[in-house]
GULOKOL-403102 format. One record per residue (C-alpha): residue number from 0; residue in three letters; chain; x, y, z. Coordinates in nm, 3 decimals. Each point is the difference from the previous one (the first is absolute). Layout:
! GULOKOL-403102
pos; code; unit; px; py; pz
NUM; ala; A; X; Y; Z .
...
! end
This chain:
! GULOKOL-403102
pos; code; unit; px; py; pz
0; met; A; 0.000; 0.000; 0.000 .
1; thr; A; 0.099; 0.361; -0.045 .
2; ser; A; -0.063; 0.325; 0.184 .
3; leu; A; -0.271; 0.244; -0.103 .
4; ser; A; -0.072; 0.369; 0.039 .
5; ile; A; -0.369; 0.073; -0.056 .
6; val; A; -0.066; 0.365; -0.092 .
7; ile; A; -0.356; 0.133; 0.017 .
8; pro; A; -0.097; 0.363; -0.067 .
9; cys; A; -0.297; 0.095; 0.217 .
10; tyr; A; -0.248; 0.276; -0.075 .
11; tyr; A; -0.319; 0.026; 0.207 .
12; ser; A; 0.016; -0.374; 0.064 .
13; gly; A; -0.047; -0.014; 0.377 .
14; ala; A; -0.276; -0.259; -0.036 .
15; asn; A; 0.193; -0.218; -0.247 .
16; ile; A; 0.359; -0.004; 0.118 .
17; pro; A; -0.043; -0.211; 0.321 .
18; glu; A; -0.160; -0.276; -0.209 .
19; val; A; 0.273; 0.027; -0.266 .
20; val; A; 0.272; -0.037; 0.265 .
21; ala; A; -0.184; -0.287; 0.170 .
22; asp; A; -0.021; -0.185; -0.333 .
23; leu; A; 0.372; 0.058; -0.056 .
24; his; A; 0.093; -0.128; 0.346 .
25; gly; A; -0.205; -0.312; -0.075 .
26; ala; A; 0.164; -0.069; -0.335 .
27; leu; A; 0.359; 0.127; 0.019 .
28; pro; A; 0.147; -0.239; 0.264 .
29; gly; A; -0.053; -0.286; -0.244 .
30; ile; A; 0.156; 0.199; -0.284 .
31; ser; A; 0.299; 0.176; 0.154 .
32; asp; A; 0.250; -0.062; 0.278 .
33; ala; A; 0.007; 0.374; 0.079 .
34; tyr; A; -0.224; 0.284; -0.106 .
35; glu; A; -0.096; 0.358; 0.071 .
36; ile; A; -0.317; 0.189; -0.084 .
37; ile; A; 0.053; 0.367; -0.084 .
38; leu; A; -0.317; 0.209; 0.016 .
39; val; A; 0.034; 0.347; -0.151 .
40; asn; A; -0.272; 0.247; 0.099 .
41; asp; A; -0.035; 0.230; -0.300 .
42; gly; A; -0.136; 0.305; 0.178 .
43; ser; A; -0.326; -0.154; 0.122 .
44; thr; A; -0.177; 0.221; 0.253 .
45; asp; A; -0.233; -0.266; 0.138 .
46; asp; A; 0.105; -0.269; 0.249 .
47; thr; A; 0.231; -0.180; -0.247 .
48; trp; A; 0.322; 0.104; 0.175 .
49; asp; A; -0.142; -0.088; 0.344 .
50; arg; A; -0.088; -0.346; -0.130 .
51; ile; A; 0.349; -0.039; -0.146 .
52; arg; A; 0.163; 0.098; 0.329 .
53; ala; A; -0.216; -0.253; 0.184 .
54; leu; A; 0.105; -0.273; -0.245 .
55; cys; A; 0.366; 0.097; 0.054 .
56; glu; A; -0.045; -0.021; 0.377 .
57; ala; A; -0.151; -0.346; -0.034 .
58; asp; A; 0.274; -0.147; -0.222 .
59; his; A; 0.361; 0.105; -0.050 .
60; arg; A; -0.011; -0.118; -0.361 .
61; val; A; -0.233; 0.286; -0.091 .
62; ile; A; 0.161; 0.336; -0.076 .
63; gly; A; -0.201; 0.319; -0.045 .
64; val; A; 0.111; 0.292; -0.217 .
65; asn; A; -0.205; 0.319; 0.028 .
66; leu; A; 0.034; 0.251; -0.284 .
67; met; A; -0.036; 0.374; 0.052 .
68; arg; A; -0.284; 0.025; -0.255 .
69; asn; A; -0.160; -0.190; -0.284 .
70; phe; A; 0.268; -0.058; -0.266 .
71; gly; A; -0.173; -0.270; -0.205 .
72; gln; A; 0.004; -0.379; -0.009 .
73; his; A; 0.325; -0.044; -0.194 .
74; asn; A; 0.184; 0.260; 0.208 .
75; ala; A; -0.113; -0.178; 0.318 .
76; leu; A; 0.112; -0.331; -0.149 .
77; leu; A; 0.343; 0.146; -0.072 .
78; ala; A; 0.032; 0.111; 0.364 .
79; gly; A; -0.080; -0.354; 0.118 .
80; ile; A; 0.221; -0.169; -0.260 .
81; asn; A; 0.297; 0.213; 0.103 .
82; arg; A; -0.066; -0.111; 0.359 .
83; ala; A; -0.015; -0.373; -0.091 .
84; arg; A; 0.290; -0.216; 0.119 .
85; tyr; A; -0.075; -0.359; -0.101 .
86; asp; A; 0.081; -0.207; -0.308 .
87; leu; A; -0.329; 0.040; -0.185 .
88; val; A; -0.236; 0.295; -0.002 .
89; val; A; -0.374; -0.053; -0.039 .
90; thr; A; -0.236; 0.293; -0.066 .
91; met; A; -0.372; -0.028; 0.070 .
92; asp; A; -0.307; 0.218; 0.024 .
93; asp; A; -0.171; 0.082; 0.328 .
94; asp; A; -0.346; -0.125; -0.104 .
95; asn; A; 0.018; -0.379; 0.062 .
96; gln; A; -0.019; -0.073; -0.373 .
97; his; A; 0.350; -0.145; -0.034 .
98; pro; A; 0.011; -0.350; 0.156 .
99; pro; A; 0.318; -0.083; 0.197 .
100; glu; A; -0.052; -0.363; -0.100 .
101; ala; A; 0.108; 0.094; -0.354 .
102; ile; A; 0.346; 0.113; 0.110 .
103; pro; A; 0.159; -0.351; -0.020 .
104; ala; A; -0.106; -0.036; -0.366 .
105; met; A; 0.150; 0.341; -0.076 .
106; ile; A; 0.325; -0.091; 0.177 .
107; ala; A; 0.014; -0.330; -0.188 .
108; arg; A; -0.027; 0.190; -0.327 .
109; leu; A; 0.273; 0.234; 0.120 .
110; glu; A; 0.229; -0.300; 0.047 .
111; asp; A; -0.036; -0.083; -0.370 .
112; gly; A; 0.252; 0.276; -0.069 .
113; tyr; A; -0.213; 0.312; 0.026 .
114; asp; A; 0.062; 0.309; 0.212 .
115; val; A; -0.356; 0.132; 0.019 .
116; val; A; -0.327; -0.194; 0.005 .
117; tyr; A; -0.346; 0.157; -0.007 .
118; gly; A; -0.312; -0.158; 0.142 .
119; val; A; -0.255; 0.067; -0.274 .
120; pro; A; -0.367; -0.035; 0.100 .
121; glu; A; -0.192; -0.279; -0.172 .
122; arg; A; -0.294; 0.237; 0.011 .
123; glu; A; 0.023; 0.348; 0.145 .
124; gln; A; -0.261; 0.105; 0.255 .
125; his; A; -0.012; 0.368; -0.095 .
126; gly; A; -0.263; 0.215; -0.166 .
127; trp; A; 0.006; 0.065; -0.373 .
128; trp; A; 0.145; 0.351; 0.048 .
129; arg; A; 0.294; -0.136; 0.201 .
130; asp; A; 0.063; -0.273; -0.257 .
131; ala; A; -0.009; 0.258; -0.283 .
132; ser; A; 0.243; 0.231; 0.178 .
133; ser; A; 0.231; -0.294; 0.075 .
134; val; A; 0.005; -0.077; -0.372 .
135; ile; A; 0.107; 0.359; -0.068 .
136; ala; A; 0.283; -0.021; 0.254 .
137; lys; A; 0.120; -0.333; -0.140 .
138; phe; A; -0.019; 0.134; -0.355 .
139; ala; A; 0.223; 0.291; 0.105 .
140; leu; A; 0.247; -0.239; 0.160 .
141; glu; A; 0.011; -0.226; -0.306 .
142; arg; A; -0.001; 0.253; -0.283 .
143; leu; A; 0.191; 0.287; 0.153 .
144; leu; A; 0.260; -0.193; 0.199 .
145; asp; A; 0.026; -0.293; -0.244 .
146; val; A; -0.088; -0.244; 0.277 .
147; his; A; -0.149; -0.305; -0.168 .
148; phe; A; -0.123; -0.164; 0.321 .
149; ala; A; -0.219; 0.300; 0.095 .
150; ser; A; -0.327; -0.192; -0.034 .
151; asp; A; 0.123; -0.235; 0.273 .
152; thr; A; 0.084; 0.267; 0.257 .
153; ser; A; -0.186; 0.039; 0.327 .
154; ala; A; 0.052; 0.138; 0.350 .
155; phe; A; 0.071; -0.357; 0.120 .
156; arg; A; 0.373; -0.055; -0.069 .
157; val; A; 0.295; -0.194; 0.130 .
158; phe; A; 0.355; 0.095; -0.096 .
159; arg; A; 0.358; -0.045; 0.111 .
160; arg; A; 0.127; 0.271; 0.234 .
161; glu; A; 0.318; 0.038; -0.209 .
162; ile; A; -0.208; 0.177; -0.267 .
163; val; A; -0.065; 0.287; 0.242 .
164; ala; A; 0.361; 0.111; -0.053 .
165; ala; A; -0.100; 0.108; -0.353 .
166; phe; A; -0.225; 0.275; 0.137 .
167; ser; A; 0.113; 0.045; 0.361 .
168; thr; A; 0.123; 0.353; -0.076 .
169; tyr; A; -0.314; 0.105; -0.188 .
170; val; A; -0.131; 0.338; 0.115 .
171; gly; A; -0.310; 0.165; -0.143 .
172; pro; A; -0.374; 0.030; 0.053 .
173; phe; A; -0.100; -0.215; -0.300 .
174; val; A; 0.046; -0.363; 0.106 .
175; asp; A; -0.107; -0.312; -0.185 .
176; ile; A; 0.127; -0.323; 0.153 .
177; asp; A; -0.058; -0.204; -0.316 .
178; ala; A; 0.210; 0.241; -0.205 .
179; leu; A; 0.273; 0.008; 0.265 .
180; leu; A; 0.017; -0.379; 0.009 .
181; thr; A; 0.080; 0.000; -0.373 .
182; trp; A; 0.310; 0.208; 0.080 .
183; gly; A; 0.147; -0.308; 0.167 .
184; thr; A; -0.131; -0.293; -0.204 .
185; arg; A; -0.212; -0.118; -0.290 .
186; arg; A; -0.027; -0.358; 0.134 .
187; ile; A; -0.362; 0.039; 0.102 .
188; ala; A; -0.281; -0.255; 0.012 .
189; ala; A; -0.356; -0.035; 0.128 .
190; val; A; -0.224; -0.264; 0.157 .
191; glu; A; -0.375; 0.001; 0.033 .
192; val; A; -0.142; 0.043; 0.350 .
193; lys; A; -0.346; 0.029; 0.148 .
194; his; A; -0.126; 0.352; 0.055 .
195; ala; A; -0.233; 0.019; 0.299 .
196; gln; A; -0.280; 0.247; 0.064 .
197; arg; A; 0.089; 0.305; 0.209 .
198; arg; A; -0.133; -0.062; 0.350 .
199; his; A; -0.036; 0.358; 0.122 .
200; gly; A; -0.040; 0.342; -0.160 .
201; gln; A; 0.074; 0.082; -0.362 .
202; ser; A; 0.305; 0.070; -0.213 .
203; asn; A; 0.157; 0.344; 0.042 .
204; tyr; A; 0.123; -0.006; -0.360 .
205; thr; A; -0.208; 0.196; -0.247 .
206; phe; A; 0.002; 0.006; -0.380 .
207; thr; A; 0.154; 0.347; 0.008 .
208; lys; A; 0.281; -0.107; 0.235 .
209; leu; A; 0.094; -0.298; -0.215 .
210; val; A; -0.001; 0.202; -0.322 .
211; lys; A; 0.212; 0.268; 0.169 .
212; his; A; 0.238; -0.274; 0.115 .
213; ala; A; 0.027; -0.129; -0.357 .
214; ile; A; 0.086; 0.351; -0.126 .
215; asn; A; 0.260; 0.047; 0.274 .
216; met; A; 0.149; -0.338; -0.081 .
217; ala; A; 0.023; 0.088; -0.370 .
218; thr; A; 0.177; 0.331; 0.053 .
219; ala; A; 0.215; -0.107; 0.296 .
220; tyr; A; 0.143; -0.322; -0.145 .
221; ser; A; -0.025; 0.032; -0.379 .
222; val; A; 0.111; 0.236; -0.278 .
223; leu; A; -0.265; -0.128; -0.241 .
224; pro; A; -0.230; 0.304; 0.051 .
225; leu; A; 0.290; 0.225; -0.101 .
226; arg; A; 0.053; -0.208; -0.310 .
227; leu; A; -0.372; 0.020; -0.079 .
228; ala; A; 0.020; 0.378; 0.035 .
229; ser; A; 0.294; 0.006; -0.242 .
230; leu; A; -0.187; -0.227; -0.241 .
231; ser; A; -0.312; 0.217; 0.015 .
232; gly; A; 0.217; 0.304; -0.077 .
233; leu; A; 0.146; -0.180; -0.302 .
234; val; A; -0.344; -0.107; -0.123 .
235; phe; A; -0.147; 0.348; 0.030 .
236; ala; A; 0.307; 0.156; -0.160 .
237; gly; A; -0.053; -0.234; -0.296 .
238; phe; A; -0.367; 0.091; -0.006 .
239; gly; A; 0.097; 0.370; -0.005 .
240; leu; A; 0.235; -0.054; -0.294 .
241; leu; A; -0.270; -0.185; -0.194 .
242; thr; A; -0.244; 0.281; 0.070 .
243; phe; A; 0.253; 0.258; -0.117 .
244; ala; A; 0.067; -0.205; -0.315 .
245; tyr; A; -0.374; -0.017; -0.066 .
246; val; A; -0.048; 0.376; 0.039 .
247; leu; A; 0.306; 0.076; -0.216 .
248; gly; A; -0.101; -0.253; -0.263 .
249; val; A; -0.354; 0.142; -0.032 .
250; tyr; A; 0.143; 0.349; -0.045 .
251; leu; A; 0.264; -0.104; -0.258 .
252; val; A; -0.228; -0.229; -0.204 .
253; trp; A; -0.330; 0.186; 0.008 .
254; gly; A; 0.121; 0.342; 0.103 .
255; val; A; -0.241; 0.029; 0.292 .
256; ala; A; 0.058; 0.018; 0.374 .
257; val; A; -0.162; -0.251; 0.235 .
258; glu; A; -0.279; 0.183; 0.178 .
259; gly; A; -0.173; -0.065; 0.325 .
260; phe; A; 0.049; 0.125; 0.353 .
261; thr; A; -0.128; -0.333; 0.132 .
262; phe; A; 0.279; -0.187; -0.180 .
263; leu; A; 0.266; 0.231; 0.145 .
264; ala; A; -0.147; -0.006; 0.350 .
265; ser; A; -0.013; -0.380; -0.006 .
266; ile; A; 0.366; -0.026; -0.099 .
267; val; A; 0.104; 0.245; 0.274 .
268; ser; A; -0.208; -0.185; 0.260 .
269; ile; A; 0.153; -0.336; -0.092 .
270; phe; A; 0.354; 0.129; 0.026 .
271; ala; A; -0.071; 0.191; 0.321 .
272; gly; A; -0.154; -0.312; 0.156 .
273; ala; A; 0.300; -0.212; -0.098 .
274; gln; A; 0.239; 0.254; 0.148 .
275; leu; A; -0.191; 0.027; 0.326 .
276; phe; A; -0.020; -0.378; 0.025 .
277; ser; A; 0.377; -0.032; -0.043 .
278; ile; A; 0.067; 0.282; 0.246 .
279; gly; A; -0.229; -0.170; 0.252 .
280; ile; A; 0.198; -0.325; -0.024 .
281; leu; A; 0.326; 0.190; 0.042 .
282; gly; A; -0.151; 0.175; 0.302 .
283; glu; A; -0.085; -0.335; 0.162 .
284; tyr; A; 0.360; -0.114; -0.038 .
285; leu; A; 0.138; 0.330; 0.126 .
286; ala; A; -0.223; -0.026; 0.307 .
287; arg; A; 0.144; -0.341; 0.080 .
288; val; A; 0.356; 0.123; -0.052 .
289; his; A; -0.087; 0.292; 0.228 .
290; phe; A; -0.123; -0.229; 0.277 .
291; arg; A; 0.304; -0.227; -0.032 .
292; thr; A; 0.234; 0.303; 0.009 .
293; met; A; -0.167; 0.125; 0.317 .
294; gly; A; 0.049; -0.342; 0.157 .
295; tyr; A; -0.377; -0.041; 0.046 .
296; pro; A; -0.033; -0.313; 0.218 .
297; ser; A; -0.198; -0.309; -0.091 .
298; val; A; -0.127; -0.024; 0.359 .
299; val; A; 0.060; 0.155; 0.340 .
300; val; A; -0.027; -0.235; 0.300 .
301; arg; A; -0.152; 0.142; 0.317 .
302; glu; A; 0.091; -0.299; 0.218 .
303; thr; A; 0.082; -0.369; -0.009 .
304; phe; A; -0.138; -0.226; 0.271 .
305; gln; A; 0.105; -0.350; 0.105 .
306; his; A; -0.035; -0.197; 0.322 .
307; glu; A; 0.302; 0.086; 0.210 .
308; gly; A; 0.253; -0.265; 0.088 .
309; asn; A; -0.133; -0.263; -0.238 .
310; ser; A; 0.114; 0.120; -0.339 .
311; pro; A; 0.048; -0.284; -0.250 .
312; thr; A; 0.353; -0.063; -0.113 .
313; pro; A; 0.051; -0.063; -0.372 .
314; pro; A; 0.156; -0.339; -0.070 .
315; ser; A; 0.367; 0.007; -0.090 .
! end
């Protein structure tokens, strides 16, 4: 058996997280010879942090990380991953939908020579809007970052801790764990797992949040939008030359000028729109360079809590 670090970002999940941890304590002893459960409170203002502290008091293998404010799921994951100390890192959601019993199958797949294994739901238990927005995010990952396994990604992952070295120095507000994992390896696989119904509450992800995440992922980890802007400039420049050739040809052949304010206004509007679109893309990239130059942090930790005197020791 190997040692595991379980990382769970928590956001308004006070009712769910005790059951998630109880399920893990029931399953992990038969899977791992040593484990830790890292619960990252992502700025929840309900009783989530109080519940996490209570779980830490009850078991030294549970570590609580409390962030200063809400930074987002992937940023919270990064905070927990950087805190992980054991051989394999497992990331899970805080909604009881990722079964701990599936971890052995994921580890077995990892031992086939892979560095990252995703637990892909046999059938997702989300609403249609969440499924649609997930498709958008996966499309962005696959098309913009040239990641061919994007359709198999999920929040349920297991990967070797050595990969963390590839992005351990990453600083910036725009975090995507799936993109960062590709910095270290392309040996990535997936296995199908059951996806349970959420026991309490509802998902805090909205369609708008997931689309925004896809846009951030595209501009933070890919240069394809810049290339599209350059291509659109080339296309419209060609269109402008053809228009000029048409106007000049009509004048030289028939001796008349092309009339029509509507025609001229349309051409100006097209070119103005293309320019503004390209400038907007450049602005998105400049904003990200600006944040990186300022040293804008991915997360800020308010406090870390663990039962005193019983801290687990990583195996040598």
